[in-house]
C-alpha positions, 0 to 999 in steps of 0.5 A: 523520505518524508517532508513537513509542509514548510520543508516542501515549500522551501524546497520548491522555492529553492528550485524556482529561485534556481530558474525553474519555471513554476508553470512547468512544475504545475503542468508536470504535477497536473499531468501526473494527477490525471494519469493517476486518476486514469489508472484507477478509473480507466473508463471516463465518467463525470468529474467534479473539480473543486478549485481554490484560489491558489496553485493547488487549484491550478494543479486541479485545473491542469489535471481536469484539462487532460481528463476532459481531453480523455473523454471525462465530462467535467464541471468546475466549482470554485471556492472563491470568485474567479477574479480572486484566482492567482495569476497562474491558476487563472491561466490554467482556467483559460487553458481548460476552457479552451480544451475541446471536450472529447466525444465519449460514447460511454456517456450515452451507453446506459452504463454506470459511470464513475463520479469522481471529485478532485479536491483542489481547494487547499494545498500544504501552505494552508493551516487552521480551520477552513474559511468561508467558501472553503468550508462550504466546498469541503462540506459539498465534497463530503456530501457527494461522497457520502450520498452519491457514491462519489470517489474523492481525490485530494491533491497533495493533502485533503483540504482541512487536514493539518500537514504536520500533525494530521489533525482534521479540522471541522468538515475536513475533506474525507478523501478516498485517494490522496495524490501527494506531490513529490514527497509524502507529507508528515501529516498524511502518515499520522495514525489518526489521519488515515480515514481522511487520507485514504489510499496514498499515491505519490506524484513523482516530480524527480527535479523537486528534491529536499534541501540538505538537512531536510526531511525524515530520513528514518522512514519512506513511502513504499511505491514503484520508485522506492521499489525500483531495482529490487526485482532482478531481471530473470536470466534466460537459463533460470530453472525452478531450483533457482527460484526458491523452494518454499515450505509452508507449515499450517493448515490444521483441522478446520483451517486447511484452506489457509495453508493452500491460500498461502501456497497459491500466493507463493506460486503466483509470487514466483516461487520455483517449488512450493510444498505444504507440510501437513500432519497426517490427519489433515493430509488428505484434505489439503492434498484434495484442495491444493492445485497440482503445482503444489506438493503436499508432504505428510509428517508425524512431527514438524521436526521432520522439516529440518531434514527437508531442503527448503530455502524459506519456510512460512509458518502459521497460516491455519496452524492452530494450537495443539501437541505440536506447539513445542515442535513449532516453537523449536523451529521458530527459534532454532531453524537456520533458514529465513522464516516468515512467521504469521497467525498462530505461529505469532500467537505461539510466540506470544504465549511463550517468549518472543524475545527468544528470536533475538538469538535465532540463527536465520532471518525472521519476518513477523507479520502481525495484525494489530491484535497479534501485535498487542499479544506479542508486545503487551507493554508496547506503546506509541504510534504504529511505527514506533511499536513496529520499530521497537518490537523489531529491535527487541526481537532482532527481526523484521516486523510487518505490522499490518493495517490500513497503512502497513508499517515495515520496520527492521532491526538494522540501525541503518534501514529506514522504516517503510509505510506501504501505499497500496490497498483498500478496505476490501482486504479486511477479510479472512485469508488476506494475511495468508496470501501475504505470507506466501507471497513474501516467502516467495520473494525471499526465496527468489533472493530478495532480502527479507526487508525488501521482500516485506515492502514489495510483498505488501505493495503487491498484495495491496495493489492486487486488491485495487486491481480486482476492484477497479479493473475487475469484477469485485467490490469492497464487499465481495473481495476475497483473499482468493482474488488477490493472487490472480492479480499478481501478474498485473501487479508485477507488470505495474511495478515495471511501468512505475504505476502509482 
């Protein structure tokens, strides 16, 4: 559920009015913030904490105390004088000062350490332009990020961003991560806010829940808490036939790697069997590239696929266009099995009539990027969420609209739409969509419904990109699609541990 800031303030006030100590909420939020930062940066470095006068600053000080104890070198910067701090924030400052610094041998190792900024200037109660003191502090945060490669974590909302409209006021903080407390706020999910919000992570406060009648019940943020229960425990007597046989159609001349990437992602996503369907001219190339766990079957016509006992079919990675177009189109609209439709299969639909999917006998997941979405639905307008929801209804399908904040929408009137929370700019490279297609196919093959598979698949693919960079040896510049499936195992583990 998504709340606007005033609803969040009212819900928190109701909880405190019922006897909950606000200090307990602050301590819980601050610990969650520290844990989130530690997840992304496992080795301590330098921490610069910008503190406002209110409780947002108190949250920042609690997090800073925990990180100081874990070996981070910490520096505080205040937007106001210390005697202007609210009483609870002032108390948390004293607790921070009493916390002894932990020895950190890494500081003397010569190893390059992260420079992290905590934006604890303003919370969701603030509105309008940044005032004196806060304006200069926000400018300094952005300068450190731009000029010294600092990574900024904003608490609850980037300072200077409107919590309802997502409007960024002058010098609003540009966060790499926004750690939103208890529930995502409306302004954080606006299309135009993405470059200020960055990666959105939820700090779970299970006791802080909406009041009756509050919130946008038609959408939610995909995170480990909303994904809880989707993955069933695997029985000890499970065999490969119970984990789904995935067929992949694509990989035509010049693009054979796309089908192999998709197949590898399906394998690492838990598929029991994976088969790439190759036309006879590309069969030798695909067979030579595919790992030994993937089967490659040559066909004269894609219509032959109707006779192969696949549980799920992924169509599109490296498909191209040619004399096979009509064969593929027939599969898209007539096959009784669940289909994951991507890339050139989407373009094929766009060249014909996507609305023919309305009468398809099996479930369909469409995974367009913005350009493909425009070709599929040239008359569509509105926000990314509105476009995905509209096209899902037009085609009686599930739509996964890729992008910096991926949207998943269903044609079901009772299914809220979903915003994915994971990922980074390193994913803006060739083949990443192919891995997502194979992964989603594998999850459907394991018995997960197609909407939940889209949510889980987008979360895992994005989380894999994060792990490859933060815990691996890659960077935003060097990340490739091949790096992602290698991290899926850690992603499944993170899901069980309710990582951020």
